MIDREN-276117 format. One record per residue: residue number from 0; x, y, z of N, C-alpha, C in turn. Coordinates in pm, whole numbers. Example, Ala and Ser with C-alpha at 12.3 -4.5 7.8 and 13.67 -1.06 7.14 Angstrom:
// residues 2
PT;0;1319;-569;780;1230;-450;780;1320;-330;780
PT;1;1285;-225;708;1367;-106;714;1290;3;787
This chain:
// residues 376
PT;0;2696;3408;10284;2815;3319;10249;2735;3187;10292
PT;1;2741;3092;10184;2748;2929;10222;2859;2898;10311
PT;2;2837;2758;10397;2931;2736;10509;3006;2633;10424
PT;3;2987;2579;10354;3126;2520;10237;3179;2607;10155
PT;4;3156;2728;10108;3203;2825;10106;3298;2908;10247
PT;5;3253;2908;10253;3385;2950;10430;3451;2829;10485
PT;6;3427;2739;10435;3499;2602;10463;3602;2606;10397
PT;7;3565;2619;10241;3685;2653;10139;3807;2761;10163
PT;8;3692;2835;10188;3793;2998;10207;3923;2989;10306
PT;9;3833;2906;10437;3969;2862;10549;4091;2810;10502
PT;10;4061;2701;10429;4169;2607;10359;4227;2679;10279
PT;11;4162;2751;10171;4251;2829;10090;4366;2966;10189
PT;12;4322;2990;10272;4372;3075;10331;4533;3053;10398
PT;13;4537;2873;10437;4604;2817;10518;4692;2761;10458
PT;14;4627;2748;10298;4739;2696;10177;4832;2810;10142
PT;15;4750;2933;10124;4861;3013;10041;4924;3046;10151
PT;16;4941;3073;10335;5002;3101;10441;5128;2982;10433
PT;17;5103;2890;10390;5174;2752;10463;5263;2717;10329
PT;18;5204;2681;10224;5246;2612;10114;5282;2698;10013
PT;19;5237;2860;9965;5250;2952;9837;5351;3004;9885
PT;20;5289;3124;9997;5377;3235;10009;5484;3201;10043
PT;21;5570;3031;10110;5714;3050;10127;5748;3023;10086
PT;22;5699;2974;9970;5774;2905;9803;5780;3026;9732
PT;23;5774;3120;9738;5722;3223;9608;5832;3295;9584
PT;24;5925;3354;9598;6018;3394;9629;6170;3287;9553
PT;25;6112;3199;9560;6236;3062;9479;6180;3019;9325
PT;26;6069;3036;9396;5956;2984;9267;6026;3126;9110
PT;27;6023;3280;9179;6043;3337;9111;6178;3376;9084
PT;28;6263;3322;9232;6422;3326;9139;6478;3262;9075
PT;29;6442;3138;9121;6475;2988;8986;6434;2980;8910
PT;30;6330;3023;8838;6224;3007;8747;6183;2902;8780
PT;31;6113;2838;8884;6115;2678;8872;5941;2643;8901
PT;32;5872;2569;8816;5739;2570;8870;5733;2530;8999
PT;33;5561;2574;9005;5531;2543;9211;5475;2399;9200
PT;34;5573;2317;9232;5519;2216;9242;5454;2208;9369
PT;35;5500;2222;9523;5415;2271;9613;5332;2297;9616
PT;36;5334;2418;9537;5166;2504;9561;5064;2388;9480
PT;37;5107;2375;9384;4980;2290;9270;4960;2129;9352
PT;38;5023;2080;9455;5003;1959;9508;4907;2008;9623
PT;39;4929;2151;9669;4884;2173;9794;4750;2172;9742
PT;40;4721;2238;9663;4613;2302;9540;4528;2175;9537
PT;41;4593;2098;9466;4547;1964;9414;4511;1902;9577
PT;42;4571;1850;9683;4494;1791;9827;4398;1864;9829
PT;43;4380;2012;9817;4257;2057;9927;4155;2073;9774
PT;44;4155;2027;9701;4043;1989;9575;4032;2105;9503
PT;45;4120;2221;9551;4066;2375;9446;4081;2319;9307
PT;46;4210;2257;9249;4204;2222;9148;4063;2192;9048
PT;47;3972;2151;9112;3854;2109;9066;3749;2247;9099
PT;48;3799;2397;9127;3742;2467;9175;3586;2464;9033
PT;49;3603;2486;8921;3503;2454;8830;3453;2352;8759
PT;50;3475;2245;8865;3464;2071;8756;3301;2081;8825
PT;51;3177;2018;8797;3109;2004;8812;3082;1858;8976
PT;52;2987;1887;9050;3026;1767;9160;3022;1673;9080
PT;53;2905;1647;8988;2929;1505;8977;3007;1401;8924
PT;54;3131;1510;8879;3247;1447;8873;3346;1476;8970
PT;55;3295;1527;9086;3403;1515;9220;3433;1665;9241
PT;56;3350;1736;9112;3422;1868;9157;3387;1977;9264
PT;57;3452;2114;9251;3331;2211;9405;3208;2296;9318
PT;58;3238;2265;9223;3114;2338;9169;3126;2491;9159
PT;59;3205;2551;9255;3211;2717;9251;3198;2787;9173
PT;60;3200;2768;9017;3211;2822;8896;3283;2949;8892
PT;61;3247;3063;8832;3378;3146;8794;3360;3244;8942
PT;62;3279;3292;8994;3299;3368;9152;3386;3339;9226
PT;63;3388;3159;9223;3446;3067;9351;3638;3047;9205
PT;64;3646;3019;9121;3733;3045;9101;3816;3179;9072
PT;65;3775;3293;9050;3810;3382;9025;3892;3450;9229
PT;66;3781;3395;9335;3828;3458;9422;3934;3381;9472
PT;67;3980;3273;9418;4121;3119;9436;4216;3226;9395
PT;68;4183;3260;9262;4304;3301;9184;4321;3438;9260
PT;69;4297;3578;9272;4295;3650;9303;4386;3612;9476
PT;70;4295;3529;9542;4382;3555;9691;4533;3449;9657
PT;71;4536;3354;9533;4677;3314;9516;4758;3395;9455
PT;72;4699;3478;9373;4830;3573;9300;4898;3659;9410
PT;73;4824;3716;9535;4844;3810;9609;5012;3745;9644
PT;74;5007;3595;9674;5130;3529;9700;5236;3489;9619
PT;75;5161;3426;9536;5300;3365;9403;5171;3395;9247
PT;76;5233;3501;9165;5154;3499;9014;5212;3414;8935
PT;77;5356;3327;8978;5344;3226;8866;5234;3133;8909
PT;78;5233;3091;9041;5095;2954;9111;4982;3001;9005
PT;79;4893;3155;9039;4808;3177;8997;4801;3192;8876
PT;80;4883;3194;8763;4862;3184;8606;4839;2997;8553
PT;81;4956;2953;8608;4923;2820;8621;4745;2735;8615
PT;82;4706;2815;8735;4586;2779;8832;4491;2831;8696
PT;83;4509;2968;8681;4434;3008;8562;4414;2925;8492
PT;84;4540;2930;8405;4547;2862;8242;4461;2705;8301
PT;85;4479;2624;8372;4393;2497;8415;4271;2559;8396
PT;86;4224;2601;8490;4052;2644;8555;4043;2691;8350
PT;87;4064;2765;8263;4050;2747;8129;4007;2663;8076
PT;88;4096;2578;8089;4128;2465;8024;3992;2323;8055
PT;89;3988;2374;8173;3886;2288;8257;3721;2312;8247
PT;90;3742;2386;8188;3612;2508;8141;3560;2444;8048
PT;91;3628;2408;7920;3621;2352;7821;3611;2192;7811
PT;92;3653;2168;7909;3647;2015;7921;3557;1930;7984
PT;93;3433;2066;8056;3395;2045;8106;3236;2056;8002
PT;94;3249;2124;7938;3157;2116;7831;3153;2014;7755
PT;95;3276;1965;7734;3296;1877;7560;3358;1759;7586
PT;96;3456;1727;7735;3512;1598;7734;3474;1515;7777
PT;97;3486;1352;7765;3429;1261;7855;3431;1244;7977
PT;98;3346;1199;8036;3341;1220;8211;3448;1179;8257
PT;99;3553;1057;8243;3665;1008;8286;3789;1112;8302
PT;100;3799;1229;8189;3858;1362;8142;3858;1420;8292
PT;101;3668;1436;8253;3632;1604;8352;3691;1522;8490
PT;102;3689;1415;8533;3694;1365;8669;3852;1378;8697
PT;103;3911;1337;8586;4091;1347;8660;4098;1503;8650
PT;104;4039;1611;8586;4060;1730;8618;3991;1788;8759
PT;105;3898;1745;8781;3853;1766;8890;3940;1759;9054
PT;106;3974;1622;9012;4060;1537;9111;4196;1589;9144
PT;107;4206;1678;8997;4369;1742;8986;4484;1636;8935
PT;108;4423;1513;8933;4585;1446;8792;4589;1458;8714
PT;109;4475;1564;8660;4475;1559;8499;4490;1777;8519
PT;110;4649;1827;8500;4618;1948;8489;4620;1986;8385
PT;111;4531;2088;8320;4528;2143;8222;4610;2312;8209
PT;112;4552;2311;8032;4631;2421;7988;4525;2432;7862
PT;113;4552;2575;7800;4536;2554;7673;4621;2610;7554
PT;114;4619;2618;7446;4774;2616;7325;4658;2624;7227
PT;115;4675;2778;7236;4615;2859;7147;4701;2931;7027
PT;116;4800;2995;7119;4847;3123;7048;4985;3065;6994
PT;117;4982;3109;6809;5104;3078;6780;5123;3200;6728
PT;118;5267;3152;6705;5400;3232;6627;5305;3292;6499
PT;119;5215;3287;6410;5188;3293;6297;5077;3371;6331
PT;120;5003;3347;6424;4879;3459;6406;4884;3570;6584
PT;121;4982;3544;6648;4993;3605;6731;4925;3624;6869
PT;122;4850;3771;6828;4749;3798;6909;4622;3761;6885
PT;123;4587;3714;6746;4459;3652;6732;4459;3531;6709
PT;124;4464;3475;6855;4458;3369;6916;4351;3286;6843
PT;125;4250;3320;6843;4099;3312;6770;4118;3210;6614
PT;126;4236;3276;6571;4288;3216;6401;4378;3148;6399
PT;127;4407;3025;6464;4515;2944;6421;4560;2905;6308
PT;128;4681;2908;6275;4734;2841;6144;4828;2677;6155
PT;129;4763;2637;6251;4820;2511;6218;4744;2422;6141
PT;130;4738;2341;6139;4686;2199;6027;4662;2075;6104
PT;131;4538;2038;6027;4455;1884;6060;4449;1829;5939
PT;132;4476;1676;5955;4454;1595;5817;4422;1471;5839
PT;133;4325;1414;5859;4283;1283;5844;4394;1224;5773
PT;134;4414;1049;5813;4503;934;5808;4483;836;5837
PT;135;4444;728;5837;4388;636;5813;4306;613;5992
PT;136;4185;681;6003;4158;708;6034;4099;821;6186
PT;137;4264;801;6196;4284;901;6277;4348;1050;6226
PT;138;4358;1179;6328;4375;1304;6251;4536;1307;6291
PT;139;4634;1384;6238;4782;1398;6253;4764;1573;6246
PT;140;4835;1647;6316;4830;1800;6356;4986;1799;6359
PT;141;4987;1948;6290;5115;2001;6276;5107;2144;6316
PT;142;5187;2248;6416;5187;2321;6462;5306;2381;6518
PT;143;5313;2516;6550;5392;2594;6610;5321;2684;6715
PT;144;5312;2648;6828;5259;2705;6959;5314;2793;7023
PT;145;5311;2920;7007;5390;2996;7078;5447;2996;7203
PT;146;5356;3013;7299;5299;3020;7436;5234;2938;7478
PT;147;5243;2814;7549;5161;2696;7672;5198;2747;7773
PT;148;5109;2766;7870;5146;2750;8056;5092;2629;8071
PT;149;5258;2582;8166;5222;2454;8236;5272;2357;8122
PT;150;5341;2405;8041;5385;2339;7902;5449;2184;7878
PT;151;5555;2189;8026;5637;2074;8042;5503;1980;8139
PT;152;5417;2070;8198;5348;2003;8352;5212;1970;8339
PT;153;5153;2000;8173;5006;1973;8193;4985;1820;8146
PT;154;4893;1770;8197;4845;1677;8142;4767;1641;7987
PT;155;4747;1727;7943;4739;1736;7794;4680;1881;7753
PT;156;4680;1904;7631;4655;2031;7617;4544;2077;7506
PT;157;4464;2181;7587;4356;2212;7473;4378;2285;7377
PT;158;4374;2217;7272;4473;2293;7151;4372;2295;7066
PT;159;4420;2414;7001;4296;2483;6834;4405;2418;6701
PT;160;4312;2452;6604;4363;2368;6489;4284;2478;6350
PT;161;4296;2426;6250;4165;2449;6118;4128;2362;6131
PT;162;4019;2418;6086;3902;2250;6075;3961;2185;6037
PT;163;3887;2032;6007;3956;1903;5994;3862;1913;5819
PT;164;3735;1971;5828;3699;1956;5705;3547;2058;5687
PT;165;3485;2138;5814;3336;2195;5766;3457;2312;5789
PT;166;3334;2380;5745;3313;2512;5734;3371;2555;5921
PT;167;3452;2713;5932;3412;2748;5992;3611;2824;6043
PT;168;3637;2852;6126;3816;2884;6153;3874;2824;6270
PT;169;3796;2726;6349;3896;2645;6436;3837;2523;6479
PT;170;3902;2433;6524;3816;2349;6552;3930;2304;6712
PT;171;3860;2230;6817;3938;2250;6936;3946;2081;6959
PT;172;4128;2043;6994;4121;1924;7011;4180;1860;7186
PT;173;4168;1770;7213;4267;1731;7364;4346;1677;7322
PT;174;4494;1706;7281;4629;1618;7253;4709;1647;7390
PT;175;4688;1498;7470;4843;1422;7551;4919;1481;7554
PT;176;4995;1555;7684;5100;1626;7624;5214;1490;7581
PT;177;5213;1387;7609;5321;1277;7586;5298;1242;7457
PT;178;5255;1287;7363;5256;1239;7288;5371;1266;7179
PT;179;5360;1157;7094;5500;1156;7037;5479;1228;6925
PT;180;5572;1328;6899;5596;1451;6789;5563;1547;6808
PT;181;5592;1588;7002;5532;1711;7062;5665;1766;7083
PT;182;5701;1879;7110;5851;1907;7125;5838;2041;7260
PT;183;5844;2020;7349;5827;2184;7441;5964;2234;7405
PT;184;5950;2376;7385;6063;2467;7370;6140;2512;7524
PT;185;6194;2466;7603;6174;2548;7706;6310;2541;7744
PT;186;6384;2569;7855;6252;2656;8000;6272;2780;7986
PT;187;6121;2804;8051;6117;2960;8026;6201;3021;8093
PT;188;6179;3172;8020;6324;3285;8092;6243;3396;8060
PT;189;6191;3418;8099;6093;3545;8145;6099;3657;8217
PT;190;6085;3783;8242;6082;3867;8287;5987;3879;8432
PT;191;5843;3795;8388;5783;3756;8522;5692;3634;8524
PT;192;5563;3584;8634;5571;3525;8591;5699;3387;8570
PT;193;5774;3378;8650;5879;3299;8625;5901;3174;8618
PT;194;5810;3090;8673;5794;2947;8733;5638;2926;8668
PT;195;5603;3007;8543;5460;2907;8511;5505;2890;8406
PT;196;5630;2824;8352;5605;2721;8290;5571;2742;8113
PT;197;5575;2877;8075;5492;2911;7945;5627;2887;7832
PT;198;5598;2792;7763;5717;2775;7654;5658;2774;7533
PT;199;5735;2786;7404;5696;2714;7282;5657;2604;7282
PT;200;5585;2497;7246;5501;2395;7189;5516;2400;7040
PT;201;5566;2259;6980;5577;2238;6831;5501;2087;6841
PT;202;5458;2077;6743;5377;1956;6685;5417;1920;6573
PT;203;5515;1798;6515;5527;1720;6438;5508;1610;6376
PT;204;5364;1613;6349;5302;1532;6284;5274;1415;6387
PT;205;5212;1517;6459;5146;1446;6611;4988;1380;6555
PT;206;4981;1228;6628;4860;1198;6572;4796;1146;6687
PT;207;4643;1193;6691;4532;1179;6781;4399;1105;6743
PT;208;4347;1021;6787;4236;1017;6773;4116;1119;6671
PT;209;4042;1079;6645;3951;1151;6597;3844;1204;6707
PT;210;3824;1107;6821;3732;1115;6947;3824;1208;7047
PT;211;3970;1267;6991;3999;1380;7115;3917;1502;7046
PT;212;3801;1533;6964;3827;1683;6928;3701;1630;7043
PT;213;3680;1821;7073;3646;1864;7172;3517;1967;7105
PT;214;3408;1893;7144;3308;2023;7028;3287;1963;6865
PT;215;3224;2009;6806;3191;1950;6657;3331;2074;6585
PT;216;3372;1993;6479;3443;2036;6334;3437;2154;6298
PT;217;3474;2273;6324;3430;2389;6248;3451;2505;6355
PT;218;3336;2439;6474;3342;2548;6628;3426;2579;6707
PT;219;3531;2563;6680;3619;2636;6795;3623;2756;6858
PT;220;3575;2836;6719;3603;2969;6750;3437;2988;6852
PT;221;3366;2934;6829;3236;2943;6924;3304;2909;7049
PT;222;3361;2774;7042;3408;2764;7230;3543;2857;7235
PT;223;3600;2913;7156;3663;3031;7248;3589;3129;7317
PT;224;3550;3224;7202;3428;3329;7236;3331;3280;7306
PT;225;3261;3157;7353;3188;3218;7489;3219;3097;7603
PT;226;3337;3012;7582;3369;2955;7680;3501;3022;7757
PT;227;3615;3008;7646;3758;3050;7705;3806;3211;7723
PT;228;3692;3275;7642;3786;3448;7661;3666;3457;7758
PT;229;3559;3394;7774;3463;3501;7944;3610;3412;8059
PT;230;3612;3315;8082;3657;3193;8177;3867;3298;8141
PT;231;3899;3309;8079;4048;3401;8037;4064;3500;8123
PT;232;3957;3561;8053;3982;3753;8118;3949;3798;8265
PT;233;3841;3686;8326;3794;3745;8445;3875;3684;8528
PT;234;3954;3531;8494;4046;3516;8578;4198;3564;8571
PT;235;4213;3614;8470;4324;3670;8377;4353;3818;8498
PT;236;4207;3892;8507;4212;4034;8586;4178;3975;8757
PT;237;4176;3882;8766;4152;3813;8884;4333;3811;8983
PT;238;4423;3746;8855;4522;3727;8878;4584;3883;8873
PT;239;4596;3963;8821;4643;4141;8795;4498;4249;8962
PT;240;4414;4212;8987;4353;4191;9155;4438;4208;9288
PT;241;4482;4009;9197;4583;3974;9295;4698;4078;9341
PT;242;4775;4056;9288;4889;4137;9244;4902;4309;9291
PT;243;4761;4374;9291;4777;4496;9334;4722;4484;9489
PT;244;4691;4375;9518;4654;4376;9715;4732;4385;9775
PT;245;4873;4274;9699;4995;4217;9762;5074;4369;9731
PT;246;5075;4441;9622;5161;4542;9625;5103;4659;9738
PT;247;4965;4688;9753;4896;4769;9845;4948;4745;9978
PT;248;4914;4602;10039;4972;4605;10129;5115;4589;10201
PT;249;5230;4547;10089;5340;4563;10107;5434;4699;10097
PT;250;5271;4778;10028;5375;4929;10028;5345;5015;10124
PT;251;5220;4982;10203;5115;5049;10296;5230;4989;10414
PT;252;5272;4912;10454;5347;4843;10587;5471;4913;10531
PT;253;5578;4922;10420;5696;4980;10433;5708;5177;10450
PT;254;5555;5191;10406;5534;5325;10480;5534;5313;10592
PT;255;5503;5288;10687;5435;5295;10756;5548;5263;10879
PT;256;5649;5143;10876;5729;5111;10958;5824;5156;10924
PT;257;5914;5207;10792;6021;5279;10743;6014;5443;10778
PT;258;6155;5458;10851;6164;5596;10944;6262;5670;10931
PT;259;6256;5795;10875;6378;5891;10883;6466;5906;10984
PT;260;6553;5897;10960;6681;5847;11078;6662;6009;11185
PT;261;6673;6092;11112;6695;6287;11124;6557;6319;11199
PT;262;6456;6248;11172;6324;6352;11231;6206;6250;11269
PT;263;6270;6100;11249;6214;6012;11330;6050;6012;11272
PT;264;6053;6072;11223;5917;6046;11120;5903;5940;10984
PT;265;5782;5858;11020;5738;5745;10925;5718;5843;10777
PT;266;5768;5697;10672;5748;5758;10520;5575;5802;10548
PT;267;5454;5768;10594;5356;5743;10574;5290;5902;10644
PT;268;5393;5999;10719;5339;6076;10768;5376;6196;10659
PT;269;5453;6179;10573;5430;6283;10460;5317;6241;10381
PT;270;5283;6390;10363;5141;6412;10259;5173;6298;10126
PT;271;5275;6345;10034;5304;6329;9873;5270;6163;9920
PT;272;5325;6092;10009;5334;5944;10013;5201;5904;10015
PT;273;5130;5990;10123;5000;5935;10154;4915;5938;10052
PT;274;4928;6055;9996;4885;6057;9794;4867;5973;9698
PT;275;4982;5906;9695;5049;5774;9635;4966;5644;9655
PT;276;4932;5643;9798;4930;5487;9855;4759;5586;9844
PT;277;4678;5620;9829;4532;5651;9845;4518;5668;9718
PT;278;4613;5698;9623;4575;5709;9469;4616;5515;9440
PT;279;4669;5458;9477;4719;5285;9501;4557;5244;9531
PT;280;4509;5254;9639;4381;5199;9700;4270;5238;9598
PT;281;4242;5372;9563;4165;5363;9454;4104;5297;9335
PT;282;4250;5332;9274;4258;5243;9192;4234;5065;9177
PT;283;4295;5029;9292;4255;4854;9301;4125;4801;9359
PT;284;4044;4942;9373;3900;4918;9412;3819;4905;9329
PT;285;3887;5035;9209;3822;5084;9087;3796;4876;8989
PT;286;3963;4891;8998;3957;4711;8886;3889;4641;8983
PT;287;3887;4644;9092;3810;4507;9171;3710;4490;9138
PT;288;3606;4621;9131;3462;4660;9156;3443;4624;8992
PT;289;3503;4630;8906;3448;4587;8785;3492;4464;8761
PT;290;3568;4390;8810;3581;4237;8814;3455;4173;8857
PT;291;3452;4231;8982;3313;4167;9041;3184;4202;8953
PT;292;3164;4278;8892;3085;4335;8799;3043;4252;8704
PT;293;3173;4232;8643;3176;4143;8525;3201;3997;8539
PT;294;3139;3940;8616;3144;3792;8735;2951;3785;8706
PT;295;2896;3887;8780;2771;3854;8790;2759;3906;8720
PT;296;2790;3981;8593;2706;4024;8459;2711;3871;8398
PT;297;2807;3809;8369;2847;3646;8312;2736;3580;8383
PT;298;2745;3562;8498;2629;3461;8566;2533;3457;8580
PT;299;2457;3614;8578;2349;3633;8536;2293;3651;8406
PT;300;2405;3617;8311;2349;3626;8166;2275;3769;8118
PT;301;2362;3921;8178;2326;4059;8131;2333;4050;8033
PT;302;2283;4164;7937;2309;4185;7826;2477;4252;7819
PT;303;2497;4329;7911;2630;4380;7855;2708;4293;7951
PT;304;2710;4142;7933;2838;4093;7971;2961;4126;7848
PT;305;2922;4100;7778;3016;4081;7674;3131;4176;7661
PT;306;3103;4311;7720;3161;4405;7749;3214;4435;7847
PT;307;3156;4365;7973;3269;4348;8102;3355;4244;8137
PT;308;3315;4192;8003;3449;4101;7982;3539;4139;7953
PT;309;3598;4192;7799;3652;4304;7770;3728;4353;7873
PT;310;3607;4452;7968;3625;4562;8008;3746;4559;8091
PT;311;3735;4415;8162;3756;4373;8303;3891;4339;8285
PT;312;3967;4245;8208;4102;4215;8190;4163;4360;8095
PT;313;4091;4458;8067;4194;4571;7982;4223;4673;8136
PT;314;4115;4675;8200;4142;4748;8334;4256;4750;8422
PT;315;4202;4567;8479;4298;4499;8551;4429;4532;8502
PT;316;4446;4487;8380;4611;4493;8381;4634;4609;8389
PT;317;4647;4712;8252;4680;4818;8282;4636;4912;8428
PT;318;4586;4909;8486;4538;4889;8616;4653;4878;8730
PT;319;4705;4761;8693;4761;4652;8790;4932;4742;8767
PT;320;4981;4742;8635;5101;4840;8546;5074;4997;8687
PT;321;4959;5091;8665;4991;5218;8718;4976;5150;8869
PT;322;4906;5077;8975;4937;5020;9055;5117;5039;9138
PT;323;5160;4956;9024;5257;4883;9096;5384;5002;9082
PT;324;5397;5084;8951;5444;5193;8897;5476;5291;9070
PT;325;5326;5305;9125;5342;5392;9277;5389;5337;9371
PT;326;5356;5182;9353;5442;5110;9477;5634;5118;9424
PT;327;5641;5121;9358;5767;5152;9344;5853;5282;9403
PT;328;5766;5386;9325;5779;5486;9361;5755;5539;9514
PT;329;5683;5520;9589;5624;5498;9751;5797;5396;9801
PT;330;5794;5307;9783;5880;5244;9825;6060;5224;9810
PT;331;6089;5383;9684;6226;5421;9652;6318;5278;9633
PT;332;6410;5327;9684;6557;5207;9618;6524;5087;9722
PT;333;6470;5136;9805;6440;4974;9876;6368;4811;9785
PT;334;6247;4941;9725;6148;4891;9604;6290;4771;9507
PT;335;6366;4826;9435;6419;4712;9350;6501;4610;9441
PT;336;6510;4664;9612;6578;4470;9654;6475;4363;9646
PT;337;6515;4232;9649;6358;4128;9707;6308;4136;9798
PT;338;6357;4169;9925;6274;4112;10059;6170;4233;10068
PT;339;6180;4313;10019;6032;4422;10020;5891;4365;9947
PT;340;5950;4323;9824;5836;4202;9725;5764;4286;9632
PT;341;5780;4366;9655;5699;4487;9501;5767;4483;9427
PT;342;5868;4429;9395;5970;4440;9238;5884;4320;9214
PT;343;5859;4219;9320;5808;4072;9174;5670;4120;9162
PT;344;5574;4215;9170;5458;4218;9162;5462;4303;9053
PT;345;5538;4338;9042;5566;4482;8979;5606;4398;8803
PT;346;5746;4331;8786;5718;4241;8712;5626;4128;8634
PT;347;5557;4086;8731;5448;3975;8728;5344;4056;8656
PT;348;5282;4152;8675;5159;4242;8637;5224;4294;8491
PT;349;5329;4361;8469;5348;4342;8320;5268;4224;8209
PT;350;5235;4129;8254;5267;4035;8174;5105;4025;8086
PT;351;5003;4075;8247;4854;4089;8142;4871;4181;8027
PT;352;4938;4258;8008;4906;4349;7862;4978;4274;7782
PT;353;5015;4207;7780;5076;4149;7620;5020;3981;7606
PT;354;4897;3915;7732;4901;3744;7698;4754;3779;7592
PT;355;4726;3724;7522;4634;3738;7453;4464;3725;7496
PT;356;4394;3752;7423;4383;3904;7371;4450;4024;7456
PT;357;4559;4052;7403;4609;4185;7432;4563;4323;7448
PT;358;4587;4377;7545;4537;4478;7548;4515;4605;7511
PT;359;4583;4604;7346;4546;4677;7271;4424;4648;7172
PT;360;4476;4482;7203;4325;4419;7058;4192;4392;7165
PT;361;4186;4449;7274;4074;4450;7382;4019;4596;7378
PT;362;4087;4744;7302;4095;4822;7353;3989;4828;7194
PT;363;4048;4787;7160;3953;4793;6957;3852;4715;6988
PT;364;3845;4625;7040;3724;4531;7053;3601;4567;7157
PT;365;3630;4642;7240;3563;4810;7326;3539;4890;7272
PT;366;3587;4941;7143;3597;5043;7114;3475;5042;7005
PT;367;3524;4916;6935;3389;4868;6837;3234;4831;6888
PT;368;3244;4789;6964;3105;4729;7095;3062;4837;7143
PT;369;3152;4956;7162;3030;5083;7201;2975;5145;7098
PT;370;3104;5165;6975;3044;5204;6891;2940;5133;6727
PT;371;2915;5047;6808;2807;4941;6777;2825;4836;6635
PT;372;2989;4837;6604;3056;4792;6511;3080;4615;6561
PT;373;3086;4568;6429;3125;4364;6462;3274;4369;6500
PT;374;3239;4275;6640;3404;4266;6677;3491;4196;6582
PT;375;3467;4122;6486;3554;4019;6404;3445;4059;6249
């Protein structure tokens, strides 16, 4: 491990302890955007993890970004999801945006996010129904985006539409969040990830310059599959693994500290409890190992990289639900109280399965890949 990586890991640990963990319960309770956590991550330069050093970023790649998201998720799922979507947007900006936008994202003044999912296309995020039209040299966007993380707080949206004129499934745009005609339909009132400000965003005659196009017209699908899907799948899986790590720590501590008054025996002295905790640990380690292997496959260009990308999100999302179910069982009635902390991760973990591509869609993709069938 390099000295620079060690330095940033130490700084991250401090931010998680001092800024993220103390506010996580309030973020969840109030459905509040994690301003202090994001500001601390910005000050620590962590919003630039995926950005190149040439524009002031850390250049840590997917390995570093996943490590950051995983650790943050152990304390606050909402902060981790905001960070996950910022990194996904930043990955697109790094490949296709001008240097001033890339630099702003790296320094943290430009909080990024994705605006892909729509009410019509639902989990088929790669097939937008939103329209774009040429008008006096600019373009006009109309859309109903169903879920946009950090919708009220992002600086701009990495936005998908149908192509302007070229063949293809989609085109990607950088749409400033303060553009006239955009409407955020918040606030977010959800089961979990309650502070991630994930809201529908509508575009009614939104005008942007043609220079706002990211990549070539009609090549949005390539950007989604080549840049966004690997980043999102891996970072979403990192969130899920973070939830499992947190649940393991809290469940084991509860089992060790809680005693029956009549016998004086701790919960952890019961073989059934130890069995549940052992299963939690094995499942967590399995998902974590697959995540690490997916990252390695992507960063080394292995032939199985695409399969591992699909597998890691499906595995981590499903396994997190299993681990949190076991955690709730071990902690019993105490798990329904806020102070144990397990129930927050139980709720947050449910989101992965319904975030496009959903787990069911991923299973279909994985099955096609294994059977040698085309994915689309």
